[in-house]
LOLOZA-974185 format. One record per residue (C-alpha): residue in three letters; x, y, z. Coordinates in steps of 0.02 Angstrom, whole numbers, plus 50000, padded with zeros to 5 digits. Layout:
<nodes>
ALAXYZ ...
</nodes>
This chain:
<nodes>
MET469545109549592 THR471165101849538 LEU471395086149455 SER472185079249599 GLU470795085249718 VAL469535077849606 ARG470225061449598 SER470555059349783 ARG468915064149836 TYR468135052249719 LEU469285036849793 LYS468745042249955 PHE466975044449941 PHE466765027249880 ALA467955019849983 ALA466965025950135 ARG465535015850042 GLY466354998850062 HIS467544999549908 ASN469234995549905 VAL470345006849800 ILE471424995749679 PRO472755003349567 SER472705008349383 ALA473244993749264 SER474464999049126 LEU473945007048981 VAL474674991748867 PRO473364977448906 GLU473814962548988 ASN473404946048909 ASP472104954948790 PRO472264952148617 THR470694963348558 THR471544980048580 LEU473234988448576 PHE472894999448733 THR471715001348887 SER470425010348841 SER469105010448974 GLY469055007649158 MET468254991049132 GLN469394981549012 PRO470664975449150 LEU469064970449256 VAL468094960249107 PRO468554941149208 TYR467784948649372 LEU466324955049277 LEU465874938849208 GLY465804930849362 GLN467624926949422 PRO468054932849606 HIS469074947549619 PRO470504946749764 GLU469804962349825 GLY468094958649831 ARG466244963149754 ARG466504982249771 LEU468074991149686 THR468505009349641 ASP470065015849553 SER470605028449425 GLN471215019549271 LYS472435027949137 SER471635025648971 PHE472065028148784 ARG470945029548630 ALA471855030548475 ASP470105032748394 ASP470155050848461 ILE471625055948381 ASP470775065448233 GLU469575072848361 VAL470805081248458 GLY470815100948452 ASP469195103948504 ASN468945109548684 ARG468365091848756 HIS469115077648671 THR470915068548726 THR471655053848696 PHE472485051348849 PHE471195052948993 GLU470945045049168 MET469325035649196 LEU468615037449381 GLY467685020149401 ASN466665011449541 TRP466334993449515 SER464824981849579 LEU465234963649537 GLY463554957649583 ASP463464966749723 TYR462224982949730 PHE461324988949582 LYS460185006649509 LYS459615012549657 GLU461225012549761 GLN462325018949608 LEU461165033349530 PRO461115041249706 TRP462925040449737 PHE463675046749581 PHE462365062649605 GLU462785063949791 PHE464765064849731 LEU464425076849594 THR463235089349717 ASP464155087449889 LYS465155101349933 LYS465995094350069 ASP466545076750005 GLY466115078149828 VAL466335090849696 GLY464865102349746 LEU464265105549570 ASP462605114549556 PRO461335101849518 MET460335113549415 ASN461775110949282 LEU461585092549275 TYR460535083049146 VAL460385063749130 THR460025050348994 VAL459395032849013 PHE459075018448895 ALA457425020548790 GLY457455001048760 ASP457524989548609 SER456224978448545 GLU457304969348403 MET458544964348566 GLU456984960248680 ILE457784972248805 PRO456574983348884 ALA456685003448930 ASP457465007349081 ASP455965014349195 GLU456905012249357 SER458265023349325 VAL456965036849270 ARG456145034049427 ILE457825035949536 TRP458265051249436 THR456495058649444 ASP456685057249645 LEU458585061949658 PHE458125078949571 HIS456485083249662 SER457705080449821 LYS458555096449757 ASP456725104149718 ILE457075101849547 ASP455545097849421 ALA456215082649322 LYS455265082249163 TYR455495065449053 VAL455685065948869 ALA455925050748758 LEU457015055748625 GLY457425040048557 SER458835043748425 GLU460035058748421 GLU459315064748267 ASN457625067548342 GLY458535075948479 SER459235089148352 ALA457335091548272 VAL456425092948431 GLY457645099048547 MET457585099248743 GLN455665102748765 GLY455995107148946 GLY456515089948983 ARG458005085549103 ILE457885066149102 PHE457985058648908 SER457955043348846 TYR458985039948696 ASP459295022348597 VAL460625010148588 LYS461885020948488 LYS461855032548637 ASN461255023348797 TRP462105006148760 TRP463985002448816 SER465064988448780 ARG466824989448723 ALA466214984848543 GLY464994998248537 VAL463164994048478 PRO462334978248512 SER462544972448323 LYS464484975148348 MET464594962948495 PRO465464948148472 ALA464914932448565 GLY465374931448766 GLU465504950148755 PRO464664959548930 GLY463764975648893 GLY462084983448957 PRO460944999048964 ASP461815013849039 SER461255030549109 GLU462415045749076 VAL462445062249169 PHE462895078449058 TYR463355097149138 ASP462585110549063 PHE463745126249026 GLY462405137848999 GLU461495141848839 ASN462655157048813 ASP464415158948840 GLY465315172748946 SER465105184548811 GLY463225182848790 ARG463335172848621 PRO462355157348603 ARG463455140848628 HIS462185129748502 ASP462905131948345 ALA461585126248201 THR462885116248112 PHE462555101848237 GLY460775101648214 ALA459275114548222 HIS459085112048411 CYS460225108248562 HIS459965092648678 PRO461085084048794 ASN462005072848655 CYS462305087648552 ASP464105090048490 CYS464015109848496 GLY465005110948666 ARG463565115748781 PHE463385099748876 LEU464915088248926 GLU464635072048966 ILE465535068049143 GLY464955051649199 ASN464135034449133 SER463375021749229 VAL463375004649149 PHE462064992449212 MET463184977349131 GLU461844963349166 TYR461794956248983 LYS462964944548869 ARG462814940348678 ARG462644924448619 GLU463164914548468 ASP461514916748392 GLY461614936448422 GLN460294937148545 PHE460604941748717 GLU460514932248892 LYS460774937749068 LEU462324936949156 SER462744925649309 GLN462734942049403 GLN462034960649395 ASN463474971149385 VAL463964990549386 ASP465214997349281 PHE465295016149310 GLY466555028649212 GLY466805046849238 GLY468135057149141 LEU469235064749286 GLU469645078149161 ARG467965082749109 ILE467255082849305 THR468745094649344 ALA468235105249208 ALA466265106149271 SER467085108849433 ILE467675124949362 GLY466375130049248 ASP467325131249105 PRO466825119248945 ASP468735119248876 VAL469495103248961 PHE471215111948916 HIS470835124649051 ILE471235113349198 ASP472715112949304 ILE473795099749214 PHE473455109449040 ASP473875126149124 ALA475475120049178 MET475915111549022 ALA475495126648924 ASN476625137749032 VAL478045126648974 LEU477615128748800 ALA477535147448812 VAL476575150648660 ASP476605167748577 PRO474955176348636 ALA474665181748467 ILE474585163848388 MET473325159748536 GLU472175172548460 THR471835162748307 GLU470895147848299 GLU472045137948212 GLY473425142148355 VAL472225136848488 ARG471765120148391 LYS473815116148363 THR474285119948552 ARG472835110148614 ILE473475096048502 ILE475345097948562 LEU474675096048745 ASP473555081748711 HIS474845071648614 ILE476445075448730 ARG475375071048879 ALA474875053648811 ALA476565050148734 ILE477405053448907 PHE476185040148993 LEU476375027948858 VAL478315027648855 GLY478125026649037 ASP476995010749015 GLY478515002548905 VAL477875008448728 LEU479235015748615 PRO479115022348427 SER479065010148314 ASN478225005048143 LYS476924991348217 GLY475534991648358 GLN475645002348496 GLY477455009248433 TYR476545015148274 VAL475305024248372 LEU476395032548484 ARG477525037948323 ARG476125042948247 LEU475585055048412 LEU477345061948430 ARG477615066248231 ARG475955077548248 THR476575084648411 ALA478345088448303 LEU477355095848155 PHE476285107748260 SER477675113148352 LEU478535120548192 SER477025131548174 VAL476785135948373 LYS478655137948399 PRO478775132448585 LYS480375138248680 GLU481945127248669 GLY482245113248770 TRP480355111648795 VAL480075091648792 ASP481375089148930 SER480405101749050 MET478695095048983 VAL479165077649038 LYS479725085249201 VAL478115094749243 VAL477025080649194 ALA477975068149278 GLY477995077749432 PHE476215084649428 TYR475665064249432 LYS477115057749554 ASP475955052949684 SER474835042349574 TYR476095036049457 GLU477845036549515 ASN478575025949397 LEU478495043849263 ALA479665053049381 GLU480695037249420 ASP480925035549213 GLU480925052049176 GLU482415052749086 LYS482175036948974 VAL480455045748932 ALA481365062648880 MET482675051948782 ALA481335042448678 ILE480295057148646 ASN481775067848578 GLU482525054548466 GLU480955052448391 PHE480945069948350 GLY482595070448281 LYS482055056648157 PHE480575066648112 MET481565080848071 ALA482725069647968 ALA481015063047877 VAL480735080347843 ALA482145086147764 GLU482175069647654 GLY480375073947624 LEU480745092747572 ARG481995084347437 GLU480775072347382 PHE479335087047362 GLU480605097147247 LYS480835081047138 ARG479005078447115 LYS478235095947090 GLY477855095546908 ALA476925110446812 GLY476615119246974 MET475505105447050 ILE475875092547179 THR474675076147148 GLY473545068847270 LYS474615052847244 ASP476125061147270 ALA475465069747439 PHE475105053247480 ASP476485044447453 LEU477595057047547 TYR476405053947697 GLN476695035747692 SER478475034647644 TYR479095050747735 GLY477975053747859 PHE477555069247788 PRO475885075647847 TRP474465080847734 GLU474535098447825 LEU476575101047807 THR476275095547613 GLN474965108347596 GLU475875123447701 ILE477475120847591 ALA476495120547445 THR475605136147495 GLU477175144547527 LYS477925139747334 GLY476235145147243 ILE475885126247213 ARG474365117747206 VAL473975102747286 ASN472545089747238 LYS471745086147391 GLU470355078047340 GLU471455063847264 PHE472535062947420 GLU470865060647532 ARG470395045447410 GLU472245036947424 PHE472105041847609 THR470435034047633 LYS470885017447526 HIS472405014747646 ARG471475018147805 ASP470025004247745 LEU471364992247711 SER472254995047878 ARG470584992147966 THR470264977847875 ALA471814969347927 SER471744976448094 ALA470004967948108 GLY470614951148126 THR471394956848289 PHE469444954448363 LYS469194938248269 GLY469434929248452 GLY468174939848510 LEU468404953948641 ALA468104942348791 ASP468974927248718 THR469014912348828 SER468944898048709 GLU469694882548762 LYS471274885848647 THR471584903348720 VAL471524895448897 ARG472734883148841 LEU473904894848757 HIS473774906948928 THR474444892149033 ALA475824888748890 HIS476344909048922 HIS476824904349103 LEU477914888949052 LEU478774896848920 LEU479254912649033 ARG480034901149168 ALA480704890349031 LEU481584906648964 GLN482234911149140 GLN483094894549165 VAL483924893948991 LEU484374912148975 GLY484484917149164 PRO483404926949294 THR483654942449193 VAL482414938149093 LYS480694946649157 GLN479104949749055 ARG478834966248980 GLY477074962848885 SER476044949348819 ASN474684945348678 ILE473594930248672 THR472324924648539 SER471684908548498 GLU472894905548371 ARG474594910548456 LEU475364918248607 ARG476484932248612 LEU477914936148748 ASP478984951248760 TYR480364948048866 LEU481974958748930 HIS483574951348830 ASP484854958348746 ALA485344943848620 LYS484404932248485 LEU484024916348545 THR485124902848464 ASP484454887548394 GLU485154876948537 GLN484134888948657 LYS482584887648564 ALA482654868648572 SER483074868548755 VAL481624881648795 GLU480354869548698 LYS481154854148767 ILE480804861448950 VAL478874867648916 ASN478444852448840 GLU479394841548987 LYS477994851349107 ILE476654848748989 ALA477014830948989 GLU477084830249171 ASP475254834449178 LEU475694845749319 PRO474234853049414 VAL473874872549401 ILE473484880949558 ARG472424897649588 SER472764905249759 GLU472264922849826 MET473354931449957 ALA474124947650000 LEU475214955649880 GLU476724956750001 ASP476554937850029 ALA476504934349849 GLU478134945349828 LYS478974936149957 LEU478754918949865 GLY479654928649712 ALA478004927449607 GLU478294933249433 HIS477404949049369 GLU477414961549220 PHE478604976549239 GLY478084992049292 GLN476254984549324 LYS475514991049496 TYR474394978049596 PRO473094978649722 ALA473264974349911 ARG472534956649874 VAL473074947449715 SER472574930449626 VAL474174920549595 TYR474264904849475 SER475714892749519 ILE476164876749411 GLY476814860449496 PRO477324850349595 LYS476464834749543 ASP475514832249727 ALA475094850749732 THR473264854449781 LEU472254869449811 GLU472484867850005 ASN474204864449996 PRO475084871749859 GLN476964869549906 PHE477384885849824 ASP479284879249872 LYS479274866749738 ALA478304875349604 PHE479024876849423 SER477984892749425 ILE477174904849500 GLU476334920549441 PHE475374935649471 CYS473834933449347 GLY472024934049341 GLY471694919249239 PRO470904909349161 HIS472004892949151 VAL471944875049119 SER471694864249280 HIS473204853249232 THR474574856049112 GLY474264840449023 GLU472744847448920 ILE473884861648832 GLY474554851248700 HIS476334851148597 PHE477144868348620 THR478104875048461 ILE479174892148452 ALA478614898948291 LYS479434915848280 GLU480634925048394 GLU481334942748353 ALA481754959848432 VAL480634974148454 ALA481514985348529 ALA483224989048614 GLY483454975448746 ILE481694968048729 ARG481424951648617 ARG479854944348576 ILE479264926048545 ARG477634916948464 GLY477164901748516 VAL475854889848451 ILE475244874048498 GLU474494857848415 
</nodes>
């Protein structure tokens, strides 16, 4: 099957079972201080998993664009990608295990409405329980899976493996249903329970794996002993590919580190679209699905290069990174030295680096953007609309990289002493000139010069650890930060946007936001620095509206009705058929009579907010700066 076919069938399958189809959120999270990118399907839905009503109801389904920067160094094998689509279906306090597991099994195995996979190739895992957390083993899922396999005349032996290490030591043991500990069968955005901040939701999960067989097409065993003595579903040898994960999200971590039940039992399902598509064609290499085939045709790499392991690895990296970069630029990210822009720059510079080796045909970037935009036009039409802008941003960064390479080469010549480049020199080339290790090594080999790789790796590790320590502060507000001050800043954010429009004009539109318990950050369209007078005017308006103690009203309505009201929304963001809208003012507005025509501010938003602006406190602009051409950034604080 094609990528589009799998996506379409999935959404139709769950729509037929009472789920409303909602659009994908942007790759740049809205009002989420915890992460640079949307990295899972559940991320935009956290408030609703915690109990807030969703405008589209309690059963939802979608295909969510996702990006995981942590996977950059894993790309190059047959299954890791940085950008992917996550198929999702959601029960917000509605159905639970006995509905979810049979539905997903049916979708995978049904030939008419699903993917039509052979159930003999499916293996599943469940949660083994954790005595320290006082959360029991998921015996209910074991019973459900046993019955499902029996319905297909398949014996479903249950094996309690416990840990990944034990699985490697003892192997499959004829099992089809396996239980693992929290490292493998517990899901939260923060990972294992011990890393979850207070307030973060999570729960046991049940994963489905596709088995591509003990031997490959030539009869060689797929399992490689370097991954452990024996194969098992969570082995990384490539025989098994995880294609879906049903999270039974019913717990929340407390301040004391223990866990309590959420106010509702949720189902949070995520299935990798690319991986399910790979399973549908019986190929363990996700880079053989139709989108990557089309992209590979654009690259037109010499077949001789593709006969080498290194050539295949570099080509996979290019295909993954360029697709991810196209989507990131399409969602408003531009290359820079900070945040999302830094990650994009790294993707593009790695792409440019490896293109020097595989030598794609000239003009391939423009062609690649056109192919990717065309491939996804039915689901993500913004790519086609912004095709020229996307290609320009990528080509410009490639040009900067080649200039950096030229400068780095000159610096390389200066530093090569006694026929050797020190590891510190190699790291300086990396940090100062964007000179990747691979390029330094390649040039050194050509010139017959040695490079101290061990010293480079020590410097790189030191740099990475410092970066992680610095970025850890991003998470101190908690992954589900709904603290009182964050909520106050969230409402101040709405006042700030409207005040900017009053002072600078209606062309001011939001292009991104980030709110922590310390400050708010608003990115907006404007091409000039704020004057001191303009800053003072914006602050004055915001604080006047705070002093007026205006009511803050949440209303649910049809998308078209919200648009008719002129409700503000983030540029490029797609919204469902029914939306949540927050209006601020007038003084006598009520839930029954919001008086939108007299409101100071009306915005699409999921919340949460204060009930009256008087709860916010005094607002001050802490900093105002440029972040990209035509985009300014304001940081604001409250006292």
